[in-house]
DRENDO-1510 file (C-alpha; in Angstrom, 1 decimal, always signed):
<recs>
REC; n; res; u; v; w
REC; 1; MET; +0.1; +0.1; +0.0 .
REC; 2; ASP; +3.2; +2.8; -1.1 .
REC; 3; LYS; +1.7; +5.8; -1.8 .
REC; 4; THR; +3.3; +8.6; -4.3 .
REC; 5; GLU; +4.7; +11.8; -2.9 .
REC; 6; GLU; +2.0; +13.2; -4.9 .
REC; 7; GLU; -0.6; +10.8; -4.1 .
REC; 8; LEU; +0.6; +11.7; +0.2 .
REC; 9; LYS; +0.1; +15.5; -0.8 .
REC; 10; GLN; -3.2; +14.8; -2.3 .
REC; 11; MET; -4.7; +13.0; +0.4 .
REC; 12; LYS; -3.1; +15.2; +3.2 .
REC; 13; GLU; -4.8; +18.3; +1.3 .
REC; 14; GLU; -7.6; +16.5; +1.3 .
REC; 15; LEU; -8.0; +15.7; +5.3 .
REC; 16; LEU; -7.1; +19.8; +6.1 .
REC; 17; GLN; -10.1; +20.9; +4.1 .
REC; 18; LEU; -12.3; +17.8; +5.6 .
REC; 19; HIS; -11.3; +19.3; +9.0 .
REC; 20; GLN; -11.9; +22.9; +8.3 .
REC; 21; LYS; -15.2; +21.4; +7.6 .
REC; 22; THR; -15.5; +19.6; +10.7 .
REC; 23; VAL; -14.8; +22.6; +12.5 .
REC; 24; THR; -16.7; +25.0; +11.0 .
REC; 25; ALA; -19.7; +22.5; +11.3 .
REC; 26; ALA; -18.8; +22.4; +15.2 .
REC; 27; TYR; -18.7; +25.5; +15.8 .
REC; 28; GLU; -21.7; +26.3; +13.8 .
REC; 29; TYR; -24.0; +24.1; +16.2 .
REC; 30; PHE; -22.2; +25.5; +19.2 .
REC; 31; ALA; -23.3; +29.0; +18.1 .
REC; 32; ALA; -26.6; +27.9; +17.6 .
REC; 33; LEU; -27.1; +26.1; +21.2 .
REC; 34; PRO; -28.3; +27.9; +24.7 .
REC; 35; LEU; -26.6; +28.1; +27.1 .
REC; 36; GLY; -26.5; +24.7; +29.1 .
REC; 37; ARG; -24.6; +21.7; +29.6 .
REC; 38; ASP; -25.4; +21.1; +25.9 .
REC; 39; ARG; -23.6; +24.3; +24.8 .
REC; 40; VAL; -20.6; +23.7; +27.1 .
REC; 41; VAL; -19.5; +20.0; +25.8 .
REC; 42; ALA; -20.6; +21.5; +22.1 .
REC; 43; GLY; -17.7; +24.3; +22.9 .
REC; 44; GLU; -15.2; +21.6; +24.6 .
REC; 45; VAL; -15.7; +19.4; +21.5 .
REC; 46; TYR; -15.1; +22.5; +18.9 .
REC; 47; GLU; -11.8; +23.2; +20.0 .
REC; 48; ASN; -10.8; +19.8; +20.7 .
REC; 49; LEU; -11.2; +19.6; +16.6 .
REC; 50; ARG; -10.2; +22.9; +16.4 .
REC; 51; THR; -7.2; +22.1; +18.0 .
REC; 52; ALA; -6.6; +18.9; +16.3 .
REC; 53; THR; -4.0; +19.0; +13.9 .
REC; 54; ARG; -1.7; +21.7; +15.6 .
REC; 55; ILE; +1.9; +20.3; +16.9 .
</recs>
């Protein structure tokens, strides 16, 4: 299952694009929730997703 450098680059780009879409969706969900426990949890999920690709 060896991939070429170009294939790996494309895979990484797709991953980062999908990650950004997921982060955006998580934020929109978090922002739409009323104050309360669900919003706190959604905020934590959003923050974890937002920082997932940072080293």
